[in-house]
Residue frames as a rotation matrix with the C-alpha (Angstrom) as fourth column:
MET 1
0.604 0.796 0.045 -0.01
0.796 -0.605 0.021 0.04
0.044 0.023 -0.999 -0.04
ASN 2
-0.163 -0.626 0.762 1.24
0.493 -0.721 -0.487 3.48
0.855 0.297 0.426 -0.82
GLU 3
-0.594 -0.076 -0.801 1.83
0.757 -0.389 -0.525 5.85
-0.271 -0.918 0.289 2.16
LEU 4
0.586 0.782 0.212 -0.85
0.798 -0.602 0.016 8.49
0.140 0.160 -0.977 2.62
SER 5
-0.718 -0.685 0.122 0.26
0.659 -0.726 -0.197 12.13
0.224 -0.061 0.973 2.31
LEU 6
-0.170 0.628 -0.759 -1.34
0.593 -0.550 -0.588 15.15
-0.787 -0.551 -0.279 3.76
SER 7
-0.125 0.250 0.960 -3.29
0.948 -0.254 0.190 16.94
0.291 0.934 -0.206 0.96
SER 8
-0.060 0.140 -0.988 -2.73
0.628 -0.764 -0.147 20.49
-0.776 -0.630 -0.042 1.87
VAL 9
-0.587 -0.127 -0.799 -2.36
-0.523 -0.694 0.495 21.74
-0.617 0.709 0.341 -1.68
PRO 10
0.570 0.816 0.091 -5.06
-0.388 0.365 -0.846 20.88
-0.724 0.447 0.525 -4.29
GLU 11
-0.262 -0.536 0.803 -4.00
0.464 0.659 0.591 18.49
-0.846 0.528 0.076 -6.92
PRO 12
-0.805 0.024 -0.593 -4.10
-0.482 -0.609 0.630 19.88
-0.346 0.793 0.502 -10.47
GLY 13
-0.678 0.576 -0.457 -7.49
-0.343 0.301 0.890 19.28
0.650 0.760 -0.007 -11.93
ILE 14
-0.612 0.489 -0.622 -9.12
0.733 0.645 -0.214 18.39
0.297 -0.587 -0.753 -8.68
ASP 15
0.005 0.671 0.741 -12.27
0.018 -0.741 0.671 20.30
1.000 0.010 -0.016 -7.85
MET 16
-0.943 -0.238 0.235 -12.30
-0.187 -0.208 -0.960 21.67
0.277 -0.949 0.152 -4.37
THR 17
-0.072 0.949 -0.306 -15.52
0.162 0.314 0.935 19.83
0.984 0.018 -0.176 -3.43
PRO 18
0.436 0.306 0.846 -17.04
-0.757 -0.383 0.529 20.35
0.486 -0.871 0.064 0.15
ALA 19
0.978 -0.127 -0.167 -15.72
0.183 0.907 0.379 16.80
0.104 -0.401 0.910 0.91
ILE 20
0.213 -0.975 0.063 -12.12
0.774 0.129 -0.620 17.79
0.596 0.181 0.782 0.12
ILE 21
-0.100 -0.225 0.969 -12.36
-0.237 -0.941 -0.242 21.05
0.966 -0.254 0.041 1.76
GLN 22
0.789 0.425 0.444 -13.62
-0.550 0.167 0.818 19.32
0.274 -0.890 0.365 5.05
ALA 23
0.822 -0.526 -0.219 -10.76
0.556 0.824 0.110 16.83
0.123 -0.212 0.970 4.98
ARG 24
-0.025 -0.850 0.526 -8.19
0.555 -0.449 -0.700 19.53
0.831 0.274 0.483 4.29
LYS 25
0.140 0.166 0.976 -9.54
-0.511 -0.832 0.215 21.75
0.848 -0.529 -0.032 7.18
ALA 26
0.958 0.232 0.168 -9.51
-0.270 0.534 0.801 18.76
0.096 -0.813 0.574 9.57
GLY 27
0.167 -0.984 0.067 -5.77
-0.984 -0.170 -0.044 18.27
0.055 -0.059 -0.997 8.78
ILE 28
0.538 0.035 0.842 -6.24
-0.266 0.955 0.130 14.49
-0.800 -0.294 0.523 8.32
TYR 29
-0.642 -0.750 -0.159 -4.11
-0.466 0.217 0.858 12.40
-0.609 0.625 -0.489 6.08
PHE 30
0.405 0.750 0.523 -5.93
0.139 0.514 -0.846 11.45
-0.904 0.416 0.104 2.85
ARG 31
-0.797 -0.601 0.060 -5.28
0.051 0.032 0.998 10.88
-0.602 0.798 0.005 -0.75
THR 32
0.228 0.874 -0.430 -7.48
-0.581 -0.232 -0.780 11.70
-0.782 0.427 0.454 -3.76
HIS 33
-0.687 -0.377 0.621 -7.92
0.251 0.678 0.690 9.36
-0.681 0.630 -0.372 -6.78
ARG 34
-0.105 0.588 -0.802 -9.41
-0.761 -0.567 -0.316 10.35
-0.640 0.577 0.507 -10.11
TYR 35
-0.672 -0.043 0.739 -10.91
0.451 0.769 0.454 8.22
-0.587 0.638 -0.497 -12.94
VAL 36
-0.845 0.440 -0.305 -12.99
-0.518 -0.525 0.675 8.96
0.137 0.728 0.671 -16.00
HIS 37
-0.451 0.802 0.391 -16.62
-0.151 0.363 -0.919 8.23
-0.880 -0.474 -0.043 -15.14
GLU 38
-0.978 0.203 0.049 -18.61
0.110 0.299 0.948 6.45
0.178 0.932 -0.315 -17.85
PRO 39
-0.603 0.777 0.181 -22.21
-0.797 -0.596 -0.095 7.76
0.034 -0.202 0.979 -18.03
ASP 40
0.284 0.692 -0.664 -23.60
-0.673 0.637 0.376 4.24
0.683 0.340 0.646 -18.73
ALA 41
-0.808 -0.565 -0.167 -21.93
-0.279 0.617 -0.736 2.55
0.519 -0.548 -0.656 -15.72
ALA 42
0.076 0.866 -0.494 -24.32
0.214 0.469 0.857 0.19
0.974 -0.171 -0.150 -14.00
SER 43
0.775 0.113 -0.622 -22.88
0.624 0.021 0.781 0.84
0.102 -0.993 -0.054 -10.53
TYR 44
0.740 -0.477 0.475 -20.93
-0.347 -0.875 -0.337 4.01
0.576 0.084 -0.813 -9.60
GLY 45
0.609 -0.456 0.649 -19.16
-0.669 0.143 0.729 2.30
-0.425 -0.878 -0.218 -6.74
LEU 46
0.574 -0.286 0.768 -18.15
0.375 0.925 0.064 -0.85
-0.728 0.251 0.638 -8.68
GLU 47
0.838 -0.277 0.471 -16.98
0.393 -0.294 -0.872 1.41
0.380 0.915 -0.137 -11.52
ALA 48
0.662 -0.605 0.442 -14.65
-0.710 -0.695 0.112 3.30
0.240 -0.388 -0.890 -9.14
ALA 49
0.442 -0.493 0.750 -13.18
-0.338 0.682 0.648 -0.03
-0.831 -0.540 0.135 -7.76
ASP 50
0.620 -0.158 0.768 -12.66
0.650 0.652 -0.390 -1.36
-0.439 0.742 0.507 -11.26
LYS 51
0.827 -0.289 0.483 -11.19
0.195 -0.658 -0.727 1.83
0.528 0.695 -0.488 -12.87
LEU 52
0.529 -0.580 0.619 -8.88
-0.805 -0.574 0.151 2.40
0.268 -0.578 -0.771 -9.85
GLY 53
-0.026 -0.523 -0.852 -7.88
-0.214 0.836 -0.506 -1.30
0.976 0.169 -0.134 -9.54
LEU 54
-0.537 -0.111 0.836 -9.14
-0.814 -0.192 -0.548 -1.43
0.221 -0.975 0.013 -5.96
ASP 55
-0.854 0.375 -0.361 -10.58
0.440 0.890 -0.118 -4.30
0.277 -0.260 -0.925 -3.94
PRO 56
-0.228 0.883 0.411 -14.37
0.029 -0.416 0.909 -3.59
0.973 0.220 0.069 -3.87
ALA 57
0.359 0.356 -0.863 -14.40
0.816 0.328 0.475 -4.45
0.452 -0.875 -0.173 -0.15
ARG 58
-0.383 -0.549 -0.743 -12.40
0.840 -0.542 -0.032 -1.20
-0.385 -0.636 0.669 0.57
VAL 59
-0.934 0.193 0.300 -14.52
0.014 -0.821 0.570 1.05
0.356 0.537 0.765 -1.62
PHE 60
-0.570 0.746 -0.345 -17.65
0.671 0.180 -0.719 2.23
-0.475 -0.641 -0.603 0.26
LYS 61
-0.491 0.587 0.644 -20.76
0.457 -0.456 0.764 3.77
0.742 0.669 -0.045 -1.19
THR 62
-0.965 0.222 -0.138 -22.80
0.004 -0.515 -0.857 6.40
-0.261 -0.828 0.496 0.70
LEU 63
-0.476 0.879 0.014 -26.54
0.514 0.266 0.815 5.66
0.713 0.396 -0.579 0.99
VAL 64
-0.883 0.253 0.396 -29.21
-0.444 -0.725 -0.526 7.66
0.154 -0.640 0.752 2.59
ALA 65
-0.579 0.697 -0.423 -32.22
0.583 0.717 0.383 6.15
0.570 -0.024 -0.821 4.37
VAL 66
-0.294 0.642 0.708 -35.38
-0.591 -0.704 0.393 7.46
0.751 -0.303 0.587 5.91
MET 67
-0.974 -0.006 -0.228 -36.11
0.169 0.651 -0.740 6.24
0.153 -0.759 -0.633 9.37
ASP 68
-0.357 0.925 -0.128 -39.62
0.871 0.379 0.314 5.74
0.339 0.000 -0.941 10.68
ASN 69
0.225 0.417 -0.881 -39.65
0.715 -0.685 -0.142 9.15
-0.662 -0.597 -0.452 12.26
ARG 70
0.908 0.207 0.363 -38.88
0.418 -0.484 -0.769 10.74
0.017 0.850 -0.526 8.83
ARG 71
0.593 -0.770 -0.234 -35.27
-0.449 -0.558 0.698 11.44
-0.668 -0.309 -0.677 9.89
LEU 72
0.837 -0.392 -0.381 -32.49
-0.246 0.353 -0.903 10.90
0.489 0.849 0.199 7.41
VAL 73
0.490 -0.784 0.381 -29.40
-0.361 0.215 0.907 8.90
-0.794 -0.582 -0.178 8.14
MET 74
0.488 -0.428 -0.761 -26.55
-0.807 0.111 -0.580 7.79
0.332 0.897 -0.291 6.07
ALA 75
0.710 -0.330 0.622 -24.84
-0.017 0.875 0.483 4.34
-0.704 -0.354 0.616 5.84
MET 76
0.198 -0.731 -0.653 -21.50
-0.979 -0.175 -0.100 3.69
-0.041 0.659 -0.751 4.24
VAL 77
0.590 0.118 0.799 -21.29
-0.220 0.975 0.018 0.16
-0.777 -0.186 0.601 2.90
PRO 78
-0.553 -0.813 0.180 -18.85
-0.046 0.246 0.968 -1.70
-0.832 0.527 -0.174 0.64
VAL 79
-0.376 0.309 -0.874 -19.75
-0.861 -0.465 0.206 -1.34
-0.343 0.829 0.441 -3.00
ALA 80
-0.704 0.016 -0.710 -20.07
-0.360 0.854 0.376 -5.10
0.612 0.520 -0.595 -3.60
ARG 81
-0.805 0.466 -0.368 -22.56
0.587 0.538 -0.604 -5.40
-0.083 -0.702 -0.707 -0.67
GLN 82
-0.172 0.843 0.510 -26.03
0.359 -0.428 0.829 -4.17
0.917 0.326 -0.229 0.04
LEU 83
-0.699 0.031 0.715 -27.33
-0.593 -0.585 -0.554 -1.97
0.400 -0.811 0.427 2.83
ASP 84
-0.561 0.569 -0.602 -29.28
0.649 0.754 0.107 -4.01
0.514 -0.330 -0.792 5.43
LEU 85
-0.338 0.556 0.760 -32.13
-0.211 -0.831 0.514 -1.78
0.917 0.014 0.398 6.19
LYS 86
0.719 0.610 -0.334 -33.36
0.129 0.355 0.926 -3.76
0.683 -0.709 0.176 9.15
ALA 87
0.103 -0.776 -0.622 -29.88
0.985 0.167 -0.045 -3.59
0.139 -0.608 0.782 10.76
LEU 88
-0.687 -0.354 0.635 -29.63
0.378 -0.920 -0.103 0.09
0.621 0.169 0.765 10.03
ALA 89
0.193 0.849 0.493 -32.98
-0.217 -0.453 0.865 0.73
0.957 -0.274 0.097 11.70
ARG 90
0.721 0.037 -0.692 -31.92
0.551 0.576 0.604 -1.47
0.421 -0.817 0.395 14.73
VAL 91
-0.224 -0.877 -0.425 -28.63
0.971 -0.162 -0.176 0.47
0.085 -0.452 0.888 15.35
ASP 92
-0.683 0.079 0.726 -30.41
0.096 -0.976 0.196 3.77
0.724 0.204 0.659 14.95
GLY 93
-0.892 0.429 -0.141 -33.10
0.195 0.086 -0.977 2.80
-0.407 -0.899 -0.160 17.35
ALA 94
-0.376 0.817 -0.437 -35.86
-0.921 -0.380 0.081 3.09
-0.100 0.433 0.896 14.77
LYS 95
0.142 0.608 0.781 -38.48
-0.285 0.781 -0.556 0.47
-0.948 -0.144 0.285 13.89
LYS 96
0.562 0.134 0.817 -38.07
0.694 0.460 -0.553 0.69
-0.450 0.878 0.165 10.11
ALA 97
-0.203 -0.614 -0.763 -35.87
-0.237 -0.726 0.646 2.25
-0.950 0.311 0.002 7.48
THR 98
0.632 0.356 0.689 -36.45
0.610 0.319 -0.725 2.75
-0.478 0.878 -0.015 3.79
MET 99
-0.419 -0.834 0.359 -34.23
0.889 -0.296 0.349 4.20
-0.185 0.466 0.866 1.08
ALA 100
-0.100 0.309 -0.946 -34.57
0.125 -0.939 -0.320 7.96
-0.987 -0.150 0.055 0.69
PRO 101
0.796 0.338 0.501 -35.84
0.538 -0.019 -0.842 9.20
-0.276 0.941 -0.197 -2.71
PRO 102
0.021 -0.830 0.557 -33.10
0.988 -0.068 -0.139 10.54
0.153 0.553 0.819 -4.98
ARG 103
0.155 0.098 0.983 -34.28
0.341 -0.939 0.040 14.11
0.927 0.329 -0.179 -4.82
GLU 104
0.969 0.174 0.173 -34.36
-0.129 -0.239 0.963 14.11
0.209 -0.955 -0.209 -1.05
VAL 105
0.517 -0.855 -0.029 -30.80
0.794 0.468 0.388 12.62
-0.318 -0.223 0.921 -1.04
GLU 106
-0.143 -0.593 0.792 -29.46
0.837 -0.499 -0.223 15.37
0.528 0.632 0.568 -3.32
ARG 107
0.502 0.446 0.741 -31.30
0.043 -0.869 0.494 18.12
0.864 -0.216 -0.455 -1.34
ALA 108
0.999 -0.038 -0.019 -30.03
0.021 0.053 0.998 16.95
-0.037 -0.998 0.054 1.99
THR 109
0.428 -0.904 0.012 -26.37
0.690 0.335 0.642 16.25
-0.584 -0.267 0.767 1.02
GLY 110
0.531 -0.227 -0.816 -25.80
-0.429 -0.903 -0.029 18.83
-0.730 0.366 -0.577 -1.74
TYR 111
-0.659 -0.752 0.009 -24.35
-0.442 0.397 0.805 16.07
-0.609 0.526 -0.594 -4.01
VAL 112
0.135 0.579 -0.804 -25.63
-0.976 0.216 -0.008 14.35
0.169 0.786 0.595 -7.12
LEU 113
0.807 0.166 0.567 -26.24
-0.303 0.940 0.155 10.58
-0.507 -0.297 0.809 -7.02
GLY 114
0.774 -0.615 0.150 -23.07
0.546 0.530 -0.649 8.72
0.320 0.584 0.746 -7.86
GLY 115
-0.148 -0.883 0.446 -21.13
0.303 -0.470 -0.829 11.47
0.942 0.012 0.337 -6.18
VAL 116
0.768 0.481 0.423 -22.66
-0.278 -0.346 0.896 11.55
0.578 -0.806 -0.132 -2.70
SER 117
-0.388 -0.905 -0.174 -19.82
0.010 0.184 -0.983 11.89
0.922 -0.383 -0.063 -0.33
PRO 118
0.387 0.440 -0.811 -20.17
0.814 0.250 0.524 11.23
0.433 -0.863 -0.262 3.39
LEU 119
-0.377 -0.639 -0.671 -17.94
0.818 -0.569 0.083 14.34
-0.435 -0.517 0.737 3.94
GLY 120
-0.951 -0.142 -0.274 -18.97
0.064 -0.959 0.277 17.98
-0.302 0.246 0.921 3.47
GLN 121
-0.365 0.897 0.249 -22.68
0.883 0.250 0.397 17.40
0.294 0.365 -0.884 3.27
LYS 122
-0.428 0.324 0.844 -24.93
-0.045 -0.940 0.338 20.47
0.903 0.107 0.416 3.12
ARG 123
0.388 0.571 0.724 -26.87
-0.833 -0.118 0.540 19.04
0.394 -0.813 0.430 6.14
PRO 124
-0.700 -0.711 -0.068 -24.85
-0.632 0.661 -0.405 16.61
0.333 -0.241 -0.912 8.31
LEU 125
0.411 0.852 -0.323 -26.67
-0.666 0.523 0.532 13.33
0.623 -0.004 0.783 8.82
ALA 126
0.408 -0.295 0.864 -26.30
-0.652 0.568 0.502 10.67
-0.639 -0.769 0.039 11.52
ALA 127
0.237 -0.506 -0.829 -23.71
-0.871 0.268 -0.412 8.27
0.431 0.820 -0.377 10.01
PHE 128
0.603 -0.043 0.797 -23.12
-0.412 0.838 0.357 4.52
-0.683 -0.544 0.488 10.23
LEU 129
0.019 -0.756 -0.655 -19.98
-0.993 0.064 -0.103 2.98
0.120 0.652 -0.749 8.75
ASP 130
0.810 0.279 -0.515 -20.14
-0.277 0.957 0.082 -0.74
0.516 0.077 0.853 8.04
GLU 131
0.784 -0.453 0.424 -17.98
-0.447 0.061 0.893 -2.46
-0.431 -0.889 -0.155 10.56
SER 132
0.698 -0.521 0.490 -16.00
0.677 0.703 -0.218 -4.26
-0.231 0.484 0.844 7.82
ALA 133
0.769 -0.423 0.480 -14.24
-0.034 -0.776 -0.630 -0.91
0.639 0.468 -0.611 7.19
MET 134
0.765 -0.395 0.509 -12.45
-0.638 -0.357 0.682 -1.21
-0.088 -0.847 -0.525 10.49
GLY 135
0.705 -0.494 0.509 -10.31
0.306 0.859 0.410 -4.08
-0.640 -0.133 0.757 9.17
TYR 136
0.465 -0.503 0.729 -8.54
0.779 -0.159 -0.607 -1.83
0.421 0.850 0.318 6.65
ALA 137
-0.436 -0.674 -0.597 -5.83
0.776 -0.617 0.130 0.79
-0.456 -0.406 0.792 7.19
THR 138
-0.754 0.285 -0.592 -7.70
-0.409 -0.909 0.083 2.96
-0.514 0.304 0.802 4.61
VAL 139
-0.118 0.773 0.623 -10.96
0.782 0.459 -0.422 2.94
-0.612 0.437 -0.659 2.71
HIS 140
-0.978 -0.107 0.179 -12.24
0.204 -0.667 0.717 4.86
0.043 0.737 0.674 -0.29
VAL 141
-0.012 0.972 -0.233 -15.37
0.693 -0.160 -0.703 7.02
-0.721 -0.170 -0.672 -0.40
SER 142
0.399 0.274 0.875 -16.77
0.872 -0.410 -0.269 9.48
0.285 0.870 -0.402 -2.94
GLY 143
-0.618 -0.662 -0.424 -14.93
0.753 -0.653 -0.079 12.77
-0.224 -0.368 0.902 -3.05
GLY 144
-0.305 0.549 -0.778 -18.05
0.203 -0.761 -0.616 14.64
-0.930 -0.346 0.121 -3.94
ARG 145
0.243 0.366 -0.898 -18.35
-0.875 -0.318 -0.366 14.14
-0.419 0.875 0.243 -7.61
ARG 146
0.939 0.154 0.308 -18.42
0.004 0.889 -0.457 11.26
-0.344 0.430 0.834 -10.11
GLY 147
0.685 -0.719 0.115 -14.93
0.324 0.160 -0.932 10.14
0.652 0.676 0.343 -10.90
LEU 148
-0.201 -0.789 0.580 -13.26
-0.468 -0.443 -0.765 11.35
0.860 -0.425 -0.280 -7.67
GLU 149
0.635 0.314 -0.706 -12.50
0.399 0.649 0.648 9.22
0.661 -0.693 0.287 -4.58
ILE 150
0.194 -0.582 0.790 -10.94
-0.867 -0.479 -0.139 10.09
0.459 -0.658 -0.597 -1.23
GLU 151
0.290 -0.291 -0.912 -8.85
0.387 0.907 -0.166 7.43
0.875 -0.305 0.375 0.48
LEU 152
-0.072 -0.233 0.970 -8.67
-0.766 -0.609 -0.204 7.92
0.638 -0.758 -0.135 4.26
ALA 153
-0.939 -0.232 -0.254 -8.42
-0.002 0.740 -0.672 5.91
0.344 -0.631 -0.695 7.48
PRO 154
-0.132 0.956 -0.262 -11.77
0.530 0.291 0.797 4.55
0.838 -0.034 -0.545 8.67
ALA 155
-0.047 0.181 -0.982 -11.27
0.983 -0.165 -0.078 6.19
-0.176 -0.970 -0.170 12.10
ASP 156
-0.906 -0.246 -0.343 -10.86
0.172 -0.957 0.233 9.61
-0.386 0.152 0.910 10.36
LEU 157
-0.695 0.717 0.052 -14.01
0.074 0.000 0.997 8.92
0.715 0.697 -0.053 8.41
LEU 158
0.046 0.737 -0.675 -15.91
0.874 0.298 0.385 8.30
0.485 -0.607 -0.630 11.67
LEU 159
-0.443 -0.299 -0.845 -14.38
0.740 -0.654 -0.156 11.40
-0.506 -0.694 0.511 13.22
LEU 160
-0.982 -0.101 -0.161 -15.35
0.007 -0.866 0.500 13.62
-0.190 0.490 0.851 10.41
THR 161
-0.497 0.864 -0.080 -18.79
-0.083 0.045 0.996 12.34
0.864 0.501 0.049 10.05
GLY 162
-0.491 0.304 0.817 -19.51
-0.871 -0.203 -0.448 11.92
0.030 -0.931 0.364 13.80
GLY 163
0.306 0.642 -0.703 -20.44
-0.706 0.648 0.285 8.43
0.639 0.409 0.652 12.86
GLN 164
0.051 -0.274 0.960 -20.18
-0.808 0.555 0.201 5.02
-0.588 -0.786 -0.193 14.38
SER 165
-0.682 -0.366 -0.634 -19.09
-0.672 0.656 0.344 1.68
0.290 0.660 -0.693 13.16
ALA 166
-0.113 0.748 0.654 -21.93
-0.640 0.449 -0.624 -0.93
-0.760 -0.489 0.428 13.05
PRO 167
-0.788 -0.091 0.609 -22.96
0.274 0.834 0.480 -4.13
-0.551 0.545 -0.632 11.08
VAL 168
-0.029 0.875 -0.483 -25.17
-0.309 -0.467 -0.828 -2.52
-0.951 0.125 0.284 8.42
SER 169
-0.231 -0.078 -0.970 -24.43
-0.972 -0.018 0.234 -4.55
-0.036 0.997 -0.071 5.22
LEU 170
0.698 0.411 0.587 -25.61
-0.341 0.911 -0.232 -7.84
-0.630 -0.038 0.776 3.80
């Protein structure tokens, strides 16, 4: 694995997304990775893993769910797995969880689908990181636009999102 370096200076061609700005302001060690997004990709997360030559178990998608009290929460799960809505509801203390409608996700996070980052969201949401992430030195999440990933330590991801690690994937 390559050593992480503190990204204090924007890389050429990298948009300063709210996700990158939050990571830089926090002073954490992270690395950005770019790839050319194909509009017809069946899965944004699997596309990122494939194009960057990464193990899909280390690439996490950010999903937003609506809890039974209409509160939005986000879950970060490996791209090759699915969100376990029952487990998410259980760890959040809700009775039921359903996937949030795309427009609601975009409105709450400030990102377009396929580029939803757990960092730098317009409205911070309660966050749950699948416990499988804790087995890796670093994981990859969206950098706030399609074709941009941020690699960072799971502990830093939890710190920046105010989240908790929990078994939320199938």
